[in-house]
PDB file of N, CA, C and O in Angstrom:
ATOM      1  N   MET A   1       1.106  -1.359  -0.017  1.00  0.00           N
ATOM      2  CA  MET A   1      -0.010  -0.058   0.130  1.00  0.00           C
ATOM      3  C   MET A   1       0.981   1.149   0.218  1.00  0.00           C
ATOM      4  O   MET A   1       2.016   1.115   0.884  1.00  0.00           O
ATOM      5  N   GLN A   2       0.533   2.287  -0.566  1.00  0.00           N
ATOM      6  CA  GLN A   2       1.127   3.554  -0.787  1.00  0.00           C
ATOM      7  C   GLN A   2       0.096   4.601  -0.072  1.00  0.00           C
ATOM      8  O   GLN A   2      -1.130   4.496  -0.063  1.00  0.00           O
ATOM      9  N   THR A   3       0.999   5.795   0.615  1.00  0.00           N
ATOM     10  CA  THR A   3       0.490   6.778   0.796  1.00  0.00           C
ATOM     11  C   THR A   3       1.391   7.648   0.589  1.00  0.00           C
ATOM     12  O   THR A   3       2.584   7.499   0.323  1.00  0.00           O
ATOM     13  N   GLY A   4       0.423   9.087   0.794  1.00  0.00           N
ATOM     14  CA  GLY A   4       1.284  10.202   0.053  1.00  0.00           C
ATOM     15  C   GLY A   4       0.637  11.563   0.500  1.00  0.00           C
ATOM     16  O   GLY A   4       0.023  11.701   1.558  1.00  0.00           O
ATOM     17  N   ASN A   5       0.869  12.648  -0.521  1.00  0.00           N
ATOM     18  CA  ASN A   5       0.019  14.034  -0.214  1.00  0.00           C
ATOM     19  C   ASN A   5       0.455  14.755  -1.503  1.00  0.00           C
ATOM     20  O   ASN A   5       1.318  14.370  -2.292  1.00  0.00           O
ATOM     21  N   THR A   6      -0.263  15.821  -1.571  1.00  0.00           N
ATOM     22  CA  THR A   6      -0.070  16.672  -2.726  1.00  0.00           C
ATOM     23  C   THR A   6       0.552  18.015  -2.190  1.00  0.00           C
ATOM     24  O   THR A   6      -0.221  18.281  -1.270  1.00  0.00           O
ATOM     25  N   PHE A   7       1.191  18.697  -2.213  1.00  0.00           N
ATOM     26  CA  PHE A   7       2.156  19.995  -1.967  1.00  0.00           C
ATOM     27  C   PHE A   7       1.941  20.747  -3.223  1.00  0.00           C
ATOM     28  O   PHE A   7       1.904  20.177  -4.313  1.00  0.00           O
ATOM     29  N   LYS A   8       1.774  22.257  -3.051  1.00  0.00           N
ATOM     30  CA  LYS A   8       1.783  23.269  -3.765  1.00  0.00           C
ATOM     31  C   LYS A   8       2.741  24.233  -3.759  1.00  0.00           C
ATOM     32  O   LYS A   8       3.074  24.698  -2.669  1.00  0.00           O
ATOM     33  N   THR A   9       3.145  24.543  -4.547  1.00  0.00           N
ATOM     34  CA  THR A   9       4.164  25.905  -4.764  1.00  0.00           C
ATOM     35  C   THR A   9       3.344  26.802  -5.351  1.00  0.00           C
ATOM     36  O   THR A   9       2.159  26.617  -5.628  1.00  0.00           O
ATOM     37  N   VAL A  10       4.205  28.116  -5.602  1.00  0.00           N
ATOM     38  CA  VAL A  10       3.341  29.275  -6.603  1.00  0.00           C
ATOM     39  C   VAL A  10       3.387  28.528  -7.935  1.00  0.00           C
ATOM     40  O   VAL A  10       2.237  28.577  -8.370  1.00  0.00           O
ATOM     41  N   ASN A  11       3.991  28.010  -8.598  1.00  0.00           N
ATOM     42  CA  ASN A  11       3.866  27.423  -9.772  1.00  0.00           C
ATOM     43  C   ASN A  11       4.019  26.177 -10.087  1.00  0.00           C
ATOM     44  O   ASN A  11       4.510  25.905 -11.183  1.00  0.00           O
ATOM     45  N   HIS A  12       3.688  25.311  -9.325  1.00  0.00           N
ATOM     46  CA  HIS A  12       3.795  23.538  -8.886  1.00  0.00           C
ATOM     47  C   HIS A  12       2.886  23.010  -8.258  1.00  0.00           C
ATOM     48  O   HIS A  12       2.739  23.431  -7.111  1.00  0.00           O
ATOM     49  N   LYS A  13       2.175  22.183  -8.620  1.00  0.00           N
ATOM     50  CA  LYS A  13       1.348  21.461  -7.742  1.00  0.00           C
ATOM     51  C   LYS A  13       2.172  19.852  -7.985  1.00  0.00           C
ATOM     52  O   LYS A  13       2.023  19.129  -8.970  1.00  0.00           O
ATOM     53  N   VAL A  14       2.957  19.605  -6.912  1.00  0.00           N
ATOM     54  CA  VAL A  14       3.421  17.856  -6.692  1.00  0.00           C
ATOM     55  C   VAL A  14       2.674  17.009  -5.757  1.00  0.00           C
ATOM     56  O   VAL A  14       2.052  17.285  -4.732  1.00  0.00           O
ATOM     57  N   ARG A  15       2.924  15.762  -6.453  1.00  0.00           N
ATOM     58  CA  ARG A  15       2.329  14.302  -5.535  1.00  0.00           C
ATOM     59  C   ARG A  15       3.202  13.961  -5.656  1.00  0.00           C
ATOM     60  O   ARG A  15       3.903  13.991  -6.668  1.00  0.00           O
ATOM     61  N   VAL A  16       3.502  13.349  -4.205  1.00  0.00           N
ATOM     62  CA  VAL A  16       4.350  12.320  -3.687  1.00  0.00           C
ATOM     63  C   VAL A  16       3.655  11.085  -3.328  1.00  0.00           C
ATOM     64  O   VAL A  16       2.528  11.156  -2.839  1.00  0.00           O
ATOM     65  N   LEU A  17       4.241   9.933  -3.532  1.00  0.00           N
ATOM     66  CA  LEU A  17       3.337   8.508  -3.144  1.00  0.00           C
ATOM     67  C   LEU A  17       4.698   7.977  -2.539  1.00  0.00           C
ATOM     68  O   LEU A  17       5.597   8.089  -3.371  1.00  0.00           O
ATOM     69  N   TRP A  18       5.146   7.401  -1.267  1.00  0.00           N
ATOM     70  CA  TRP A  18       5.681   6.252  -0.862  1.00  0.00           C
ATOM     71  C   TRP A  18       5.094   5.164  -0.108  1.00  0.00           C
ATOM     72  O   TRP A  18       3.914   5.233   0.237  1.00  0.00           O
ATOM     73  N   SER A  19       5.897   4.055   0.207  1.00  0.00           N
ATOM     74  CA  SER A  19       5.245   2.952   0.777  1.00  0.00           C
ATOM     75  C   SER A  19       4.668   3.036   2.025  1.00  0.00           C
ATOM     76  O   SER A  19       5.284   3.741   2.825  1.00  0.00           O
ATOM     77  N   SER A  20       3.583   2.473   2.439  1.00  0.00           N
ATOM     78  CA  SER A  20       3.164   2.824   3.568  1.00  0.00           C
ATOM     79  C   SER A  20       3.610   1.536   4.608  1.00  0.00           C
ATOM     80  O   SER A  20       3.676   0.372   4.213  1.00  0.00           O
ATOM     81  N   THR A  21       3.835   1.867   5.683  1.00  0.00           N
ATOM     82  CA  THR A  21       3.977   0.688   6.788  1.00  0.00           C
ATOM     83  C   THR A  21       3.077   0.962   7.799  1.00  0.00           C
ATOM     84  O   THR A  21       3.205   0.310   8.835  1.00  0.00           O
ATOM     85  N   GLY A  22       2.142   1.832   7.723  1.00  0.00           N
ATOM     86  CA  GLY A  22       1.246   2.148   8.974  1.00  0.00           C
ATOM     87  C   GLY A  22       1.838   2.544  10.166  1.00  0.00           C
ATOM     88  O   GLY A  22       1.336   2.159  11.222  1.00  0.00           O
ATOM     89  N   THR A  23       2.815   3.245  10.167  1.00  0.00           N
ATOM     90  CA  THR A  23       3.327   3.616  11.473  1.00  0.00           C
ATOM     91  C   THR A  23       3.704   4.618  11.479  1.00  0.00           C
ATOM     92  O   THR A  23       3.260   5.087  10.431  1.00  0.00           O
ATOM     93  N   ASN A  24       4.571   5.770  12.224  1.00  0.00           N
ATOM     94  CA  ASN A  24       4.665   6.992  12.764  1.00  0.00           C
ATOM     95  C   ASN A  24       5.690   7.150  11.774  1.00  0.00           C
ATOM     96  O   ASN A  24       6.193   8.254  11.983  1.00  0.00           O
ATOM     97  N   ARG A  25       6.264   6.580  10.776  1.00  0.00           N
ATOM     98  CA  ARG A  25       7.279   6.546   9.665  1.00  0.00           C
ATOM     99  C   ARG A  25       6.306   7.329   8.546  1.00  0.00           C
ATOM    100  O   ARG A  25       6.853   8.161   7.822  1.00  0.00           O
ATOM    101  N   ASP A  26       5.379   7.165   8.450  1.00  0.00           N
ATOM    102  CA  ASP A  26       4.472   7.853   7.191  1.00  0.00           C
ATOM    103  C   ASP A  26       4.321   9.615   7.588  1.00  0.00           C
ATOM    104  O   ASP A  26       4.351  10.573   6.815  1.00  0.00           O
ATOM    105  N   PHE A  27       4.167   9.590   8.958  1.00  0.00           N
ATOM    106  CA  PHE A  27       4.423  10.885   9.120  1.00  0.00           C
ATOM    107  C   PHE A  27       5.771  11.552   9.124  1.00  0.00           C
ATOM    108  O   PHE A  27       5.995  12.748   8.941  1.00  0.00           O
ATOM    109  N   THR A  28       6.526  10.707   9.333  1.00  0.00           N
ATOM    110  CA  THR A  28       7.757  11.592   9.447  1.00  0.00           C
ATOM    111  C   THR A  28       8.296  11.835   7.639  1.00  0.00           C
ATOM    112  O   THR A  28       8.780  12.871   7.183  1.00  0.00           O
ATOM    113  N   VAL A  29       8.071  10.766   7.013  1.00  0.00           N
ATOM    114  CA  VAL A  29       8.211  11.093   5.638  1.00  0.00           C
ATOM    115  C   VAL A  29       7.362  12.542   4.985  1.00  0.00           C
ATOM    116  O   VAL A  29       7.925  13.465   4.397  1.00  0.00           O
ATOM    117  N   PHE A  30       6.226  12.463   5.205  1.00  0.00           N
ATOM    118  CA  PHE A  30       5.525  13.422   5.390  1.00  0.00           C
ATOM    119  C   PHE A  30       5.646  14.891   5.697  1.00  0.00           C
ATOM    120  O   PHE A  30       5.268  15.895   5.092  1.00  0.00           O
ATOM    121  N   ASN A  31       6.292  14.700   6.827  1.00  0.00           N
ATOM    122  CA  ASN A  31       6.979  16.196   7.420  1.00  0.00           C
ATOM    123  C   ASN A  31       8.092  16.327   6.639  1.00  0.00           C
ATOM    124  O   ASN A  31       8.223  17.440   6.129  1.00  0.00           O
ATOM    125  N   LYS A  32       9.106  15.342   6.346  1.00  0.00           N
ATOM    126  CA  LYS A  32      10.403  15.721   5.698  1.00  0.00           C
ATOM    127  C   LYS A  32      10.146  16.400   4.302  1.00  0.00           C
ATOM    128  O   LYS A  32      10.730  17.373   3.825  1.00  0.00           O
ATOM    129  N   VAL A  33       9.151  15.663   3.777  1.00  0.00           N
ATOM    130  CA  VAL A  33       9.277  16.488   2.334  1.00  0.00           C
ATOM    131  C   VAL A  33       8.496  17.653   2.224  1.00  0.00           C
ATOM    132  O   VAL A  33       8.825  18.581   1.485  1.00  0.00           O
ATOM    133  N   GLY A  34       7.210  17.659   3.103  1.00  0.00           N
ATOM    134  CA  GLY A  34       6.642  18.985   2.934  1.00  0.00           C
ATOM    135  C   GLY A  34       7.374  19.944   3.831  1.00  0.00           C
ATOM    136  O   GLY A  34       7.129  21.130   3.612  1.00  0.00           O
ATOM    137  N   SER A  35       8.286  19.649   4.871  1.00  0.00           N
ATOM    138  CA  SER A  35       9.311  21.032   5.101  1.00  0.00           C
ATOM    139  C   SER A  35      10.474  21.367   4.429  1.00  0.00           C
ATOM    140  O   SER A  35      11.162  22.362   4.655  1.00  0.00           O
ATOM    141  N   TRP A  36      10.712  20.357   3.448  1.00  0.00           N
ATOM    142  CA  TRP A  36      11.766  20.519   2.583  1.00  0.00           C
ATOM    143  C   TRP A  36      11.390  21.340   1.235  1.00  0.00           C
ATOM    144  O   TRP A  36      12.210  22.139   0.781  1.00  0.00           O
ATOM    145  N   LEU A  37       9.993  21.108   0.529  1.00  0.00           N
ATOM    146  CA  LEU A  37       9.660  21.813  -0.360  1.00  0.00           C
ATOM    147  C   LEU A  37       9.075  22.947   0.131  1.00  0.00           C
ATOM    148  O   LEU A  37       8.636  23.674  -0.760  1.00  0.00           O
ATOM    149  N   GLY A  38       8.895  23.409   1.437  1.00  0.00           N
ATOM    150  CA  GLY A  38       8.205  24.835   1.998  1.00  0.00           C
ATOM    151  C   GLY A  38       9.709  25.665   2.043  1.00  0.00           C
ATOM    152  O   GLY A  38       9.680  26.829   1.643  1.00  0.00           O
ATOM    153  N   LYS A  39      10.765  25.218   2.423  1.00  0.00           N
ATOM    154  CA  LYS A  39      11.950  25.987   2.382  1.00  0.00           C
ATOM    155  C   LYS A  39      12.685  26.352   0.866  1.00  0.00           C
ATOM    156  O   LYS A  39      13.414  27.294   0.556  1.00  0.00           O
ATOM    157  N   ASN A  40      12.167  25.182   0.056  1.00  0.00           N
ATOM    158  CA  ASN A  40      12.750  25.395  -1.344  1.00  0.00           C
ATOM    159  C   ASN A  40      11.780  25.567  -2.309  1.00  0.00           C
ATOM    160  O   ASN A  40      12.025  25.320  -3.490  1.00  0.00           O
ATOM    161  N   GLY A  41      10.470  26.052  -1.852  1.00  0.00           N
ATOM    162  CA  GLY A  41       9.520  26.364  -3.208  1.00  0.00           C
ATOM    163  C   GLY A  41      10.061  27.764  -3.974  1.00  0.00           C
ATOM    164  O   GLY A  41       9.670  27.977  -5.121  1.00  0.00           O
ATOM    165  N   ARG A  42      10.470  28.190  -3.676  1.00  0.00           N
ATOM    166  CA  ARG A  42      10.959  29.577  -4.427  1.00  0.00           C
ATOM    167  C   ARG A  42      11.811  29.006  -5.639  1.00  0.00           C
ATOM    168  O   ARG A  42      11.514  29.219  -6.814  1.00  0.00           O
ATOM    169  N   ALA A  43      13.003  28.189  -5.186  1.00  0.00           N
ATOM    170  CA  ALA A  43      13.923  27.745  -6.084  1.00  0.00           C
ATOM    171  C   ALA A  43      13.343  26.763  -7.142  1.00  0.00           C
ATOM    172  O   ALA A  43      13.663  26.724  -8.330  1.00  0.00           O
ATOM    173  N   LEU A  44      12.524  26.057  -6.569  1.00  0.00           N
ATOM    174  CA  LEU A  44      11.818  25.123  -7.507  1.00  0.00           C
ATOM    175  C   LEU A  44      10.644  25.470  -8.371  1.00  0.00           C
ATOM    176  O   LEU A  44      10.433  24.763  -9.355  1.00  0.00           O
ATOM    177  N   ASP A  45       9.825  26.527  -8.097  1.00  0.00           N
ATOM    178  CA  ASP A  45       9.239  27.212  -9.192  1.00  0.00           C
ATOM    179  C   ASP A  45      10.063  27.851 -10.293  1.00  0.00           C
ATOM    180  O   ASP A  45       9.425  28.283 -11.253  1.00  0.00           O
ATOM    181  N   LYS A  46      11.048  27.945 -10.300  1.00  0.00           N
ATOM    182  CA  LYS A  46      11.934  28.405 -11.168  1.00  0.00           C
ATOM    183  C   LYS A  46      12.036  27.119 -12.432  1.00  0.00           C
ATOM    184  O   LYS A  46      12.104  27.170 -13.660  1.00  0.00           O
ATOM    185  N   LYS A  47      12.014  26.299 -11.709  1.00  0.00           N
ATOM    186  CA  LYS A  47      12.432  24.694 -12.779  1.00  0.00           C
ATOM    187  C   LYS A  47      11.240  24.497 -13.417  1.00  0.00           C
ATOM    188  O   LYS A  47      10.138  24.954 -13.114  1.00  0.00           O
ATOM    189  N   THR A  48      11.669  23.492 -14.693  1.00  0.00           N
ATOM    190  CA  THR A  48      10.469  22.749 -15.341  1.00  0.00           C
ATOM    191  C   THR A  48       9.897  21.676 -14.401  1.00  0.00           C
ATOM    192  O   THR A  48      10.501  21.114 -13.487  1.00  0.00           O
ATOM    193  N   PRO A  49       8.895  21.533 -14.706  1.00  0.00           N
ATOM    194  CA  PRO A  49       8.241  20.030 -14.069  1.00  0.00           C
ATOM    195  C   PRO A  49       9.465  18.775 -13.864  1.00  0.00           C
ATOM    196  O   PRO A  49       9.638  18.240 -12.769  1.00  0.00           O
ATOM    197  N   HIS A  50      10.307  18.394 -15.156  1.00  0.00           N
ATOM    198  CA  HIS A  50      10.927  17.485 -15.198  1.00  0.00           C
ATOM    199  C   HIS A  50      12.012  17.806 -14.187  1.00  0.00           C
ATOM    200  O   HIS A  50      12.421  16.853 -13.524  1.00  0.00           O
ATOM    201  N   GLU A  51      12.583  19.095 -13.950  1.00  0.00           N
ATOM    202  CA  GLU A  51      13.599  19.395 -13.183  1.00  0.00           C
ATOM    203  C   GLU A  51      13.162  19.138 -11.385  1.00  0.00           C
ATOM    204  O   GLU A  51      13.888  18.910 -10.417  1.00  0.00           O
ATOM    205  N   VAL A  52      11.943  19.269 -11.482  1.00  0.00           N
ATOM    206  CA  VAL A  52      11.614  19.336  -9.835  1.00  0.00           C
ATOM    207  C   VAL A  52      11.242  17.855  -9.274  1.00  0.00           C
ATOM    208  O   VAL A  52      11.381  17.522  -8.097  1.00  0.00           O
ATOM    209  N   VAL A  53      10.720  16.980 -10.369  1.00  0.00           N
ATOM    210  CA  VAL A  53      10.622  15.765 -10.186  1.00  0.00           C
ATOM    211  C   VAL A  53      12.136  14.790 -10.050  1.00  0.00           C
ATOM    212  O   VAL A  53      12.297  13.961  -9.154  1.00  0.00           O
ATOM    213  N   LYS A  54      12.992  15.039 -10.944  1.00  0.00           N
ATOM    214  CA  LYS A  54      14.528  14.675 -10.657  1.00  0.00           C
ATOM    215  C   LYS A  54      14.949  15.288  -9.268  1.00  0.00           C
ATOM    216  O   LYS A  54      15.534  14.552  -8.473  1.00  0.00           O
ATOM    217  N   GLU A  55      14.741  16.314  -9.006  1.00  0.00           N
ATOM    218  CA  GLU A  55      15.205  16.985  -7.722  1.00  0.00           C
ATOM    219  C   GLU A  55      14.686  16.036  -6.566  1.00  0.00           C
ATOM    220  O   GLU A  55      15.463  15.290  -5.970  1.00  0.00           O
ATOM    221  N   ILE A  56      13.217  16.107  -6.253  1.00  0.00           N
ATOM    222  CA  ILE A  56      12.487  15.357  -5.318  1.00  0.00           C
ATOM    223  C   ILE A  56      13.172  13.964  -5.279  1.00  0.00           C
ATOM    224  O   ILE A  56      13.764  13.662  -4.242  1.00  0.00           O
ATOM    225  N   SER A  57      13.142  12.971  -6.453  1.00  0.00           N
ATOM    226  CA  SER A  57      13.494  11.728  -6.273  1.00  0.00           C
ATOM    227  C   SER A  57      14.817  11.623  -5.750  1.00  0.00           C
ATOM    228  O   SER A  57      15.040  10.722  -4.941  1.00  0.00           O
ATOM    229  N   ASP A  58      15.906  12.559  -6.152  1.00  0.00           N
ATOM    230  CA  ASP A  58      17.241  12.615  -5.757  1.00  0.00           C
ATOM    231  C   ASP A  58      17.260  12.878  -4.271  1.00  0.00           C
ATOM    232  O   ASP A  58      18.055  12.132  -3.700  1.00  0.00           O
ATOM    233  N   GLN A  59      16.569  13.788  -3.404  1.00  0.00           N
ATOM    234  CA  GLN A  59      16.402  14.099  -2.492  1.00  0.00           C
ATOM    235  C   GLN A  59      15.781  13.106  -1.696  1.00  0.00           C
ATOM    236  O   GLN A  59      16.079  12.916  -0.516  1.00  0.00           O
ATOM    237  N   PHE A  60      14.953  12.491  -2.300  1.00  0.00           N
ATOM    238  CA  PHE A  60      14.151  11.469  -1.008  1.00  0.00           C
ATOM    239  C   PHE A  60      14.117  10.098  -1.771  1.00  0.00           C
ATOM    240  O   PHE A  60      13.429  10.077  -2.792  1.00  0.00           O
ATOM    241  N   PRO A  61      14.833   8.846  -1.370  1.00  0.00           N
ATOM    242  CA  PRO A  61      14.950   7.819  -2.067  1.00  0.00           C
ATOM    243  C   PRO A  61      14.021   7.031  -1.229  1.00  0.00           C
ATOM    244  O   PRO A  61      13.738   5.911  -1.654  1.00  0.00           O
ATOM    245  N   GLU A  62      13.505   7.414  -0.130  1.00  0.00           N
ATOM    246  CA  GLU A  62      12.296   6.478   0.139  1.00  0.00           C
ATOM    247  C   GLU A  62      10.866   6.602  -0.695  1.00  0.00           C
ATOM    248  O   GLU A  62      10.049   5.687  -0.592  1.00  0.00           O
ATOM    249  N   VAL A  63      10.553   7.900  -1.622  1.00  0.00           N
ATOM    250  CA  VAL A  63       9.518   8.327  -2.446  1.00  0.00           C
ATOM    251  C   VAL A  63       9.336   7.286  -3.621  1.00  0.00           C
ATOM    252  O   VAL A  63      10.279   7.187  -4.405  1.00  0.00           O
ATOM    253  N   ASN A  64       8.267   6.537  -3.813  1.00  0.00           N
ATOM    254  CA  ASN A  64       8.097   5.716  -5.151  1.00  0.00           C
ATOM    255  C   ASN A  64       7.747   6.274  -6.196  1.00  0.00           C
ATOM    256  O   ASN A  64       8.173   5.990  -7.316  1.00  0.00           O
ATOM    257  N   GLU A  65       6.682   7.391  -5.849  1.00  0.00           N
ATOM    258  CA  GLU A  65       6.216   8.210  -7.103  1.00  0.00           C
ATOM    259  C   GLU A  65       6.317   9.630  -7.144  1.00  0.00           C
ATOM    260  O   GLU A  65       6.099  10.033  -6.002  1.00  0.00           O
ATOM    261  N   VAL A  66       6.535  10.543  -7.883  1.00  0.00           N
ATOM    262  CA  VAL A  66       6.373  12.026  -8.007  1.00  0.00           C
ATOM    263  C   VAL A  66       5.844  12.256  -9.038  1.00  0.00           C
ATOM    264  O   VAL A  66       6.195  11.770 -10.113  1.00  0.00           O
ATOM    265  N   GLU A  67       4.828  13.107  -8.853  1.00  0.00           N
ATOM    266  CA  GLU A  67       4.225  13.487 -10.099  1.00  0.00           C
ATOM    267  C   GLU A  67       4.274  15.195  -9.915  1.00  0.00           C
ATOM    268  O   GLU A  67       4.008  15.689  -8.819  1.00  0.00           O
ATOM    269  N   CYS A  68       4.661  16.090 -11.157  1.00  0.00           N
ATOM    270  CA  CYS A  68       4.511  17.407 -10.987  1.00  0.00           C
ATOM    271  C   CYS A  68       3.960  18.180 -11.913  1.00  0.00           C
ATOM    272  O   CYS A  68       4.287  17.981 -13.083  1.00  0.00           O
ATOM    273  N   GLU A  69       3.148  19.074 -11.642  1.00  0.00           N
ATOM    274  CA  GLU A  69       2.294  20.030 -12.885  1.00  0.00           C
ATOM    275  C   GLU A  69       2.893  21.435 -12.639  1.00  0.00           C
ATOM    276  O   GLU A  69       3.241  21.799 -11.516  1.00  0.00           O
ATOM    277  N   ASP A  70       2.973  22.035 -13.498  1.00  0.00           N
ATOM    278  CA  ASP A  70       3.099  23.552 -13.305  1.00  0.00           C
ATOM    279  C   ASP A  70       1.765  24.332 -13.874  1.00  0.00           C
ATOM    280  O   ASP A  70       0.767  23.701 -14.223  1.00  0.00           O
ATOM    281  N   SER A  71       1.840  25.615 -13.927  1.00  0.00           N
ATOM    282  CA  SER A  71       0.904  26.113 -13.756  1.00  0.00           C
ATOM    283  C   SER A  71       0.409  26.346 -15.444  1.00  0.00           C
ATOM    284  O   SER A  71      -0.733  26.767 -15.631  1.00  0.00           O
ATOM    285  N   PHE A  72       1.244  26.077 -16.562  1.00  0.00           N
ATOM    286  CA  PHE A  72       0.773  25.932 -18.068  1.00  0.00           C
ATOM    287  C   PHE A  72       0.388  24.360 -18.361  1.00  0.00           C
ATOM    288  O   PHE A  72       0.383  23.938 -19.518  1.00  0.00           O
ATOM    289  N   GLY A  73       0.056  23.499 -17.209  1.00  0.00           N
ATOM    290  CA  GLY A  73      -0.409  22.344 -17.603  1.00  0.00           C
ATOM    291  C   GLY A  73       0.485  21.112 -17.961  1.00  0.00           C
ATOM    292  O   GLY A  73       0.080  19.964 -18.144  1.00  0.00           O
ATOM    293  N   ARG A  74       1.812  21.572 -18.029  1.00  0.00           N
ATOM    294  CA  ARG A  74       2.998  20.643 -18.308  1.00  0.00           C
ATOM    295  C   ARG A  74       3.104  19.738 -17.066  1.00  0.00           C
ATOM    296  O   ARG A  74       3.102  20.265 -15.954  1.00  0.00           O
ATOM    297  N   ILE A  75       3.186  18.542 -17.185  1.00  0.00           N
ATOM    298  CA  ILE A  75       3.304  17.407 -16.342  1.00  0.00           C
ATOM    299  C   ILE A  75       4.494  16.473 -16.326  1.00  0.00           C
ATOM    300  O   ILE A  75       4.725  15.794 -17.327  1.00  0.00           O
ATOM    301  N   ALA A  76       5.330  16.389 -15.157  1.00  0.00           N
ATOM    302  CA  ALA A  76       6.290  15.082 -15.633  1.00  0.00           C
ATOM    303  C   ALA A  76       5.854  14.388 -14.433  1.00  0.00           C
ATOM    304  O   ALA A  76       5.249  14.904 -13.493  1.00  0.00           O
ATOM    305  N   ARG A  77       6.259  13.016 -14.558  1.00  0.00           N
ATOM    306  CA  ARG A  77       5.890  12.034 -13.294  1.00  0.00           C
ATOM    307  C   ARG A  77       7.137  10.839 -13.888  1.00  0.00           C
ATOM    308  O   ARG A  77       7.527  10.391 -14.967  1.00  0.00           O
ATOM    309  N   MET A  78       7.460  10.673 -12.298  1.00  0.00           N
ATOM    310  CA  MET A  78       8.604   9.417 -12.366  1.00  0.00           C
ATOM    311  C   MET A  78       7.847   8.580 -11.086  1.00  0.00           C
ATOM    312  O   MET A  78       7.368   9.035 -10.047  1.00  0.00           O
ATOM    313  N   VAL A  79       7.943   7.006 -11.637  1.00  0.00           N
ATOM    314  CA  VAL A  79       7.464   5.994 -10.772  1.00  0.00           C
ATOM    315  C   VAL A  79       8.699   4.983 -11.010  1.00  0.00           C
ATOM    316  O   VAL A  79       9.167   4.501 -12.042  1.00  0.00           O
ATOM    317  N   LYS A  80       9.103   4.830  -9.410  1.00  0.00           N
ATOM    318  CA  LYS A  80      10.412   3.582  -9.230  1.00  0.00           C
ATOM    319  C   LYS A  80       9.601   2.661  -9.370  1.00  0.00           C
ATOM    320  O   LYS A  80       8.394   2.728  -9.141  1.00  0.00           O
ATOM    321  N   PRO A  81      10.498   1.288  -9.943  1.00  0.00           N
ATOM    322  CA  PRO A  81      10.071  -0.135 -10.141  1.00  0.00           C
ATOM    323  C   PRO A  81       9.837  -0.560  -8.528  1.00  0.00           C
ATOM    324  O   PRO A  81       9.467  -1.697  -8.237  1.00  0.00           O
TER     325      PRO A  81
END
């Protein structure tokens, strides 16, 4: 089972999913990803959706799926096997 959340910056909507264990780890990952996106939102808004997806997947190896849509409707998606 997977769990995740949608995060928004000014120019991007990011959906992140990770494997759920049903423990406090889910909240830890949620907080790590959310606070990192909050701190780096301005820098991410200057990037394309493809660059945002790559940056998030490199920063958080525990994330299984990342999808980013910008305000122009361009979408990038990464799914780990």
